[in-house]
KOLLOFI-632281 format. One record per residue (C-alpha): y negated, x negated, z negated; residue in three letters. Coordinates in steps of 0.25 Angstrom, whole numbers, plus 5000, padded with zeros to 4 digits. Layout:
# residues N
REC    py    px    pz  code
REC     Y     X     Z   ala
...
***
This chain:
# residues 293
REC    py    px    pz  code
REC  4415  4506  4324   met
REC  4428  4511  4324   ser
REC  4424  4526  4327   ser
REC  4410  4526  4330   leu
REC  4412  4529  4344   leu
REC  4420  4539  4343   ser
REC  4410  4544  4332   ala
REC  4397  4543  4340   leu
REC  4404  4551  4351   leu
REC  4406  4563  4342   leu
REC  4393  4570  4347   phe
REC  4396  4584  4339   ala
REC  4391  4584  4325   pro
REC  4401  4579  4316   cys
REC  4399  4589  4305   gln
REC  4405  4588  4291   val
REC  4412  4597  4282   asp
REC  4406  4598  4272   leu
REC  4416  4602  4263   ala
REC  4422  4588  4266   asp
REC  4407  4581  4264   ala
REC  4408  4586  4249   gln
REC  4421  4582  4247   ser
REC  4422  4570  4235   ala
REC  4419  4557  4240   pro
REC  4431  4546  4241   glu
REC  4434  4535  4232   ala
REC  4427  4522  4235   pro
REC  4435  4512  4240   val
REC  4436  4498  4233   ala
REC  4428  4488  4240   gln
REC  4433  4472  4241   ala
REC  4424  4463  4236   glu
REC  4418  4455  4249   val
REC  4412  4440  4249   thr
REC  4397  4442  4255   pro
REC  4397  4434  4268   val
REC  4385  4422  4267   val
REC  4379  4422  4280   pro
REC  4377  4407  4285   val
REC  4366  4402  4295   lys
REC  4368  4406  4310   ser
REC  4371  4393  4318   asp
REC  4361  4390  4329   pro
REC  4369  4389  4339   lys
REC  4374  4403  4337   ala
REC  4360  4410  4339   val
REC  4357  4401  4350   ala
REC  4372  4407  4355   phe
REC  4367  4420  4352   leu
REC  4354  4417  4359   arg
REC  4361  4413  4372   gln
REC  4369  4425  4372   leu
REC  4357  4434  4372   ala
REC  4350  4426  4382   gln
REC  4364  4428  4391   asp
REC  4363  4443  4387   gln
REC  4347  4446  4393   phe
REC  4342  4434  4401   gln
REC  4327  4436  4400   ser
REC  4315  4428  4393   glu
REC  4310  4440  4388   gln
REC  4323  4447  4381   arg
REC  4322  4462  4377   arg
REC  4330  4465  4365   leu
REC  4337  4478  4365   val
REC  4334  4489  4354   asp
REC  4339  4500  4362   gly
REC  4349  4504  4373   phe
REC  4356  4515  4380   gln
REC  4370  4514  4385   leu
REC  4380  4522  4394   gln
REC  4392  4520  4388   val
REC  4406  4526  4390   tyr
REC  4415  4523  4377   leu
REC  4430  4523  4379   arg
REC  4436  4526  4365   asp
REC  4449  4521  4361   arg
REC  4450  4526  4348   gly
REC  4458  4538  4340   glu
REC  4452  4548  4350   asn
REC  4451  4541  4364   pro
REC  4440  4546  4372   arg
REC  4429  4540  4385   glu
REC  4416  4545  4383   val
REC  4403  4541  4389   gly
REC  4390  4541  4382   phe
REC  4374  4536  4381   thr
REC  4371  4528  4370   leu
REC  4356  4526  4367   asp
REC  4351  4517  4356   tyr
REC  4336  4513  4352   arg
REC  4332  4503  4339   gln
REC  4318  4504  4343   arg
REC  4309  4513  4335   asp
REC  4320  4517  4326   gly
REC  4337  4516  4329   glu
REC  4343  4527  4339   ser
REC  4353  4532  4345   ile
REC  4358  4540  4354   gly
REC  4370  4545  4361   leu
REC  4374  4554  4373   arg
REC  4388  4559  4380   ile
REC  4390  4571  4387   asp
REC  4399  4579  4384   asp
REC  4408  4586  4395   pro
REC  4411  4598  4387   glu
REC  4397  4598  4376   arg
REC  4389  4591  4388   gly
REC  4378  4579  4382   arg
REC  4377  4577  4367   val
REC  4366  4567  4362   asp
REC  4369  4561  4346   lys
REC  4360  4550  4339   gly
REC  4349  4545  4329   phe
REC  4334  4546  4333   asp
REC  4331  4537  4324   gly
REC  4329  4547  4311   arg
REC  4338  4558  4315   asp
REC  4354  4560  4320   tyr
REC  4355  4571  4331   trp
REC  4363  4578  4341   leu
REC  4361  4585  4353   lys
REC  4372  4592  4362   glu
REC  4369  4595  4376   ala
REC  4358  4605  4375   glu
REC  4357  4608  4360   gly
REC  4347  4604  4351   glu
REC  4346  4592  4346   arg
REC  4353  4592  4333   gln
REC  4350  4583  4320   leu
REC  4364  4578  4313   leu
REC  4357  4579  4298   asn
REC  4366  4584  4287   gly
REC  4379  4579  4282   his
REC  4387  4586  4291   glu
REC  4383  4576  4302   phe
REC  4385  4564  4297   ala
REC  4395  4559  4305   lys
REC  4386  4562  4317   asp
REC  4378  4552  4309   arg
REC  4388  4542  4307   glu
REC  4392  4541  4321   ser
REC  4376  4539  4325   ile
REC  4374  4529  4315   asp
REC  4387  4520  4319   glu
REC  4381  4522  4334   ala
REC  4370  4514  4331   leu
REC  4379  4503  4325   asp
REC  4385  4503  4338   leu
REC  4373  4502  4345   cys
REC  4368  4490  4336   gln
REC  4381  4484  4340   asp
REC  4380  4488  4353   leu
REC  4364  4480  4353   leu
REC  4370  4467  4350   leu
REC  4380  4465  4363   ile
REC  4367  4473  4372   leu
REC  4358  4462  4365   asp
REC  4365  4451  4360   val
REC  4351  4445  4354   ala
REC  4350  4455  4345   gln
REC  4361  4448  4338   met
REC  4355  4436  4333   glu
REC  4345  4446  4323   ser
REC  4358  4454  4318   arg
REC  4366  4441  4315   ser
REC  4368  4429  4306   arg
REC  4378  4416  4302   ser
REC  4379  4416  4318   leu
REC  4390  4406  4323   gln
REC  4394  4403  4337   trp
REC  4407  4395  4343   leu
REC  4406  4390  4355   gln
REC  4416  4396  4365   gly
REC  4425  4387  4374   ile
REC  4425  4388  4389   gly
REC  4435  4383  4400   gly
REC  4446  4391  4405   glu
REC  4449  4398  4392   glu
REC  4436  4400  4386   pro
REC  4434  4406  4373   thr
REC  4420  4415  4369   pro
REC  4408  4409  4360   ser
REC  4408  4416  4347   val
REC  4396  4420  4338   leu
REC  4398  4424  4325   ser
REC  4391  4430  4313   gly
REC  4386  4441  4306   glu
REC  4377  4452  4311   leu
REC  4369  4462  4304   arg
REC  4372  4477  4306   arg
REC  4365  4489  4307   ala
REC  4367  4493  4291   asp
REC  4363  4477  4288   gly
REC  4376  4472  4285   lys
REC  4382  4460  4291   trp
REC  4394  4458  4297   val
REC  4402  4447  4304   pro
REC  4401  4448  4321   phe
REC  4408  4439  4333   arg
REC  4404  4438  4346   leu
REC  4412  4431  4357   glu
REC  4404  4426  4369   val
REC  4409  4424  4382   ala
REC  4400  4418  4397   his
REC  4402  4429  4405   leu
REC  4395  4430  4418   glu
REC  4383  4433  4415   gln
REC  4381  4427  4404   gly
REC  4386  4423  4388   leu
REC  4390  4436  4384   leu
REC  4397  4442  4373   pro
REC  4410  4448  4374   thr
REC  4416  4451  4362   arg
REC  4407  4457  4348   leu
REC  4414  4456  4335   asp
REC  4411  4464  4321   phe
REC  4415  4462  4308   gly
REC  4429  4454  4306   lys
REC  4442  4459  4309   pro
REC  4450  4465  4296   ala
REC  4459  4457  4290   ser
REC  4474  4459  4290   thr
REC  4477  4453  4276   leu
REC  4478  4461  4264   glu
REC  4471  4452  4255   asn
REC  4460  4451  4262   val
REC  4449  4461  4256   pro
REC  4442  4470  4265   lys
REC  4427  4470  4267   asp
REC  4425  4486  4266   pro
REC  4411  4485  4272   glu
REC  4415  4475  4283   ala
REC  4412  4480  4296   leu
REC  4425  4485  4303   pro
REC  4428  4475  4315   phe
REC  4423  4479  4329   gln
REC  4422  4470  4341   arg
REC  4415  4474  4354   phe
REC  4420  4467  4368   glu
REC  4410  4466  4378   leu
REC  4413  4466  4393   lys
REC  4408  4467  4405   ala
REC  4394  4462  4405   trp
REC  4383  4470  4411   lys
REC  4368  4466  4415   thr
REC  4359  4478  4412   phe
REC  4346  4477  4416   asp
REC  4346  4462  4412   gly
REC  4354  4462  4400   arg
REC  4372  4459  4400   asn
REC  4378  4471  4393   val
REC  4393  4474  4391   pro
REC  4399  4485  4399   gln
REC  4409  4486  4390   ile
REC  4412  4486  4376   val
REC  4425  4487  4370   asp
REC  4425  4490  4353   ile
REC  4436  4485  4345   leu
REC  4441  4485  4332   asp
REC  4449  4475  4330   ser
REC  4449  4460  4332   his
REC  4463  4457  4338   gln
REC  4466  4453  4352   pro
REC  4475  4467  4356   glu
REC  4465  4476  4352   ala
REC  4460  4488  4361   phe
REC  4445  4492  4362   pro
REC  4443  4506  4353   val
REC  4433  4510  4362   arg
REC  4425  4503  4372   ser
REC  4412  4505  4377   leu
REC  4407  4504  4393   glu
REC  4391  4503  4394   ile
REC  4387  4509  4408   his
REC  4371  4508  4405   asp
REC  4363  4499  4397   phe
REC  4349  4502  4395   gln
REC  4341  4495  4385   cys
REC  4328  4496  4377   gln
REC  4322  4483  4373   thr
REC  4310  4474  4368   arg
REC  4305  4461  4370   trp
REC  4311  4451  4361   ala
REC  4310  4435  4360   pro
REC  4320  4428  4369   val
REC  4329  4419  4358   gln
REC  4333  4406  4364   lys
REC  4347  4400  4365   ala
REC  4344  4387  4359   lys
REC  4352  4378  4348   thr
REC  4341  4370  4342   asp
***
């Protein structure tokens, strides 16, 4: 996701030079041999801990499962081209996955871009809706697909209960209280949108609103050792720092999400999301009790 938000906010069609597109493909890169990971059974205490997290995020005996949301987001991008921009993100899973992004550009006016479950599309100001078909719009479609992946990750943060159905090999390490408390840690593997399983690590702390996540890591930090083979299919390391939790319509949501591409303590966020409004589309779901027996 290192270039994700920068890419998805390029609302003008990203047309490709067909001469370049028809050039000879690059030679394939030799892939390192990787030993497959055999999943282990989840620790029942880890499952119970995850269910307690879900209860503290949305305290109701009739919990609703989030399958769509609309966010008013302010983005601070600290990458190669630093900038700040506000936009609306509208994501739905019901009746087929869809997404819409809207930005009010001072020069071009309102611009919308997205996927409606069948077609990729773009609409500028008062213009006609344009379908992003054809090879020349490949970058637009790729950026929208990456935005869909981001929304699926955000969905786990906005509705922690969904992590149970998408995870395996769960393990739990209880935190230590006192004057210098350490967070509890939930770890395991998570199924991504493409069906691949990736390692994750979730840090949890007792905040004013209850037991809530403060950090979510995907993938493993790259080894700095020269003799350690790299997995070409591995997901690049991603870290979400979750801050300033606020209650929106009975659900606790982080108002600030810092995104990092390094696990080093001195690392700075490559971009930050500020959530100013949150509306969710929900459906009823059975409550999973946090029992250890």
